N, C-alpha and C positions, 0 to 999 in steps of 0.2 A: 504493500500500500504506500502511495506517495505520502510524503510528509504533509500533515495538515497545517494550514496557515491561519493564524489568528491576528486580527486587527484590534488593537486597543486604542480607542480615541482618548485623548487626554493622557496618553501613555507615558509622558515624561513627568507627570505630577506625582505626588506622594503615593496615593492609592494606585494610580495607573502603573507606576514603576513596579510596585509589589506584585501586581497582577501579571505584568510582563514576565517577571522572574518566575512566578508560580507556573505559568503556562509553558514557559521554556522547559522547566523541570519535568513537566508532564509530556514533553516530546513535541510540542508545537513549534513551528517556525513563527516567530513573533515580529509583528510590525507595530511600532508605536506611532500613533498619529499625533501631530502637533499643530498648533495655530501658526500660520505663516510668519507672523511678526516675531515668533520665538525661534527662528531658524538657528541663530547662534547658540541659544540655550539647548536646543535639541541636539545639535551636533556635539556640543560639549558633553551632554548626557550620554550620547551614543558612545563616545570615546571612553567615558568613565565606566560604562557598562562593559565594554569590550575588555577593558583592563581587568575587570572582575570576572571575565570568562563568559559574558553574555553577548552573543553575536546578534544583536537586534538590528532589524532594519528600521528606518524612520520614514515617515511620509507626511508631507505638508498638506493641510486642508482646513478650510473654514467650515466647520460642521453646521453653522447657522445658515449656510448657503447650499442650496441643492446643486447648483452648477459646480461649485468648488468641491463638494463631496463627491460628485461624479468624477471629476478630474482626478481626485485623490485615489479613488478606487481603481480607475483605469491605469493609473501609474503603478499601483501595487500589483495589479494583475499582469502588467507588462514586465515588471522587474522581478517579481517574486512568484506570482501565481494566483489562482482563484482563492477567495477567502472562505474558509469553512467555519470560522468562529468570529463573532463580532461582539466585542465588549464596548457598549456605549457608556463611556466613563467621563467624557468631556463635560465640564460644567463651570459656571461662574456664579457669583453672588453680586447683587447690587442692593444691599439692605437699606431700607428706609421705611418709616411708618407709612401706612397707606395714604394718609391725608397729605403727606409731603412727597409721596412718590411721583416722579415725573414719567411721562409716557415712554421716554427712551430707556429708563431704568426697567420698566415693565417689559418692554419689547426685547431688550437685550437678553434678559434672563430667560424669557419664554423661547426665544429663537435658539439660544445656545443649549438650553437644558431640555427642551421639549421638541421644538421643530427639528432639531438635530437627529432625533430618533427616526423620523421619517426620512430626512435627507440622506442619512448614511445607510440605514437598513434597506431602503428601497433599491440601493445599488447592488446589494449582495444577496437578497433573499431569493431571487429567481435562480441564481446559480446553485444555492444550497438545495432548493427543492428539486431541481433537475438532477443533481448528483445523489439525492436521497439521504443527505446527512447535513446537519448544521446545528450550531449552538449560538443563540443570541442571549446575552445577559445585559440587562439595563440597570445601571447603578442609580438608584433613587436615594432616598434619605428618610430618616426617622421623622424629619420635619414635614415630609409629604404625607405622613400618617396622622400626626398630632397637631400640625400647624406650628408656627413660631412667630412671636411678636416681631414685627419689622421685616417679615419675609413673606408677604402675600404673594409676591411674584415667584419666589423660589419654591414655596410650599405648593402653589398651584401647579408649577411645572413638574415637580417631583411626584405629586399625586397623579398627574396626568400620565406619567411614565408607566405606572402600573395598569391604568386603563388601556394604554397602548399594548402592553404586554399581554393582557388577558384576551384582547380581541385578536391580535396577530397569532397568538398561540393556537387559537381555534382554526385559523385559516391554513396553517402549515403543519398541523399535528400529524396528518396522514402521510406526510412527505418526509418523515424522519428528521424534522427540524423542531427543536424545542426553543421556547422563549420564556425567560424567567426574569424576575426582578430581585435585586439584593438591595436592602435598605439599611445602610450603616447609620449608627449613631455618631457620636463625636469621636473622631479618630485622631491620633497623635501624628499630625503632619506638620510641615513647616508653617502652614497657615495657622493652625491652632497653637503651635508653639510660639507664634509671634503675638498672640493675645496677651493682654496684661495678666499678670499672675492672679490677681483677685478675680478676674473674669473666668479664668480656667478653674479656679477653686470653686466658684459658684456652679459651674457646669458639673464638675466632678461630684459635688455634694448632692446633685439630683440623681446620680447614677447608682443603683444598688450595688454594683461591683466596685464602686469608689475609685474608678480609674477610667481613662479614655481607652478606646480600642487601638490596636496596632494595625498598620496597613497590611501586614502579612496575614492577619486574621481574616480580613476581608478577602484577600487574594485566595486564601485556602478554600473558602466557600465558593468563590467563583470557579476555581479549578475543579471542584467536585461537580458543579453543574455542567462543566464542559466535558466530563468523562463519558466514555461510551456507555457506562453502566447507569448513567443518569437519564437514559432514554425515555423513561416513563414519568419524568418530572417536567411538567410544562404548565405555564400560566400561573405559576406560584410566586409569592413574595416572601423572601427570607429576611427576617429581622435580625440585625446584628448590632445590638445597642447596649449590651451590658445590663439589660432589664429596665432601661429608661422608659420604654413604652412596650407594653405587652398586649397581645391580642391573639385571637384564634379564628 
């Protein structure tokens, strides 16, 4: 069997990087997607990963744009091959209380965090169904389940991600393609580490496990969902938040 290829959008970020490492360890050929303006950062990330023994490819694309997403996937298919696994991990925040939120702050978050699921998945899903195997994992958030003060845009986009998951899962289930959501809570990345210490402490105080999650804990779950033996899991949302929000 040819080596399966995985695309991780937002692949050079904290959680994205951990997912890339996990999928490579599971035998996938990994491509990390990055925003075009971050080209220098992406190339430096690639070199650092290679120094650590991870031969990742990188690909430029603006996931908020259908045309740019199409160009990115065509580039990957030409250089690396057809995409068998898609991890929709790219995301941004533009936090503001709703009464002060500007239209561009709403639109930017919806475009990058929700429109991107259509923009990128639409490029790869036909190939997956034609080959009879595929894995799509959408990275959502605990705040898409419970809401968060100052994040109406982000919470709406992340809740929408699971609606997308459940609908698409039904359309491709008979074709060997699974679609699932992973909803992390607060994860220890460079972004959360940059928070003021008192803010981090307030967050941790709400978590029953009394700590933030680690990127490799998110990556492990993503890896499980991409396994051949996960073929009967689809349309599901997996919570990974240390008990911050519990549902069934």
